[in-house]
C-alpha angles and dihedrals in degrees: 000000000000091000089050092053092047089051090049091054091047093047088054097039097127093045094058102287088114090080092066098031094054099038111028123094120194093273091064092052089047089054091055090047091052093053094050136059103209140032088247091054090048090051090049092049091049092049091048091053094048091046091052093050091046090051092049091048094050089050089060098042122091115194096153134274095282096051106083118170118217111209117235120236120249117239 
């Protein structure tokens, strides 16, 4: 299941999956798997974490008032 979550993060790299793909080691994926019951729940938890980090990061970034970033949808 770890490989499937890694692939899910990679498949959604541009939509925020890069946060997990670039920073998680296997233990982080295992922690998500242990808290969930199915692959779909694990994917949802991974997406939620990446969305939260992306949101926090965008709160801290200042690119100017005319530079709005539209989040990409996860597949």
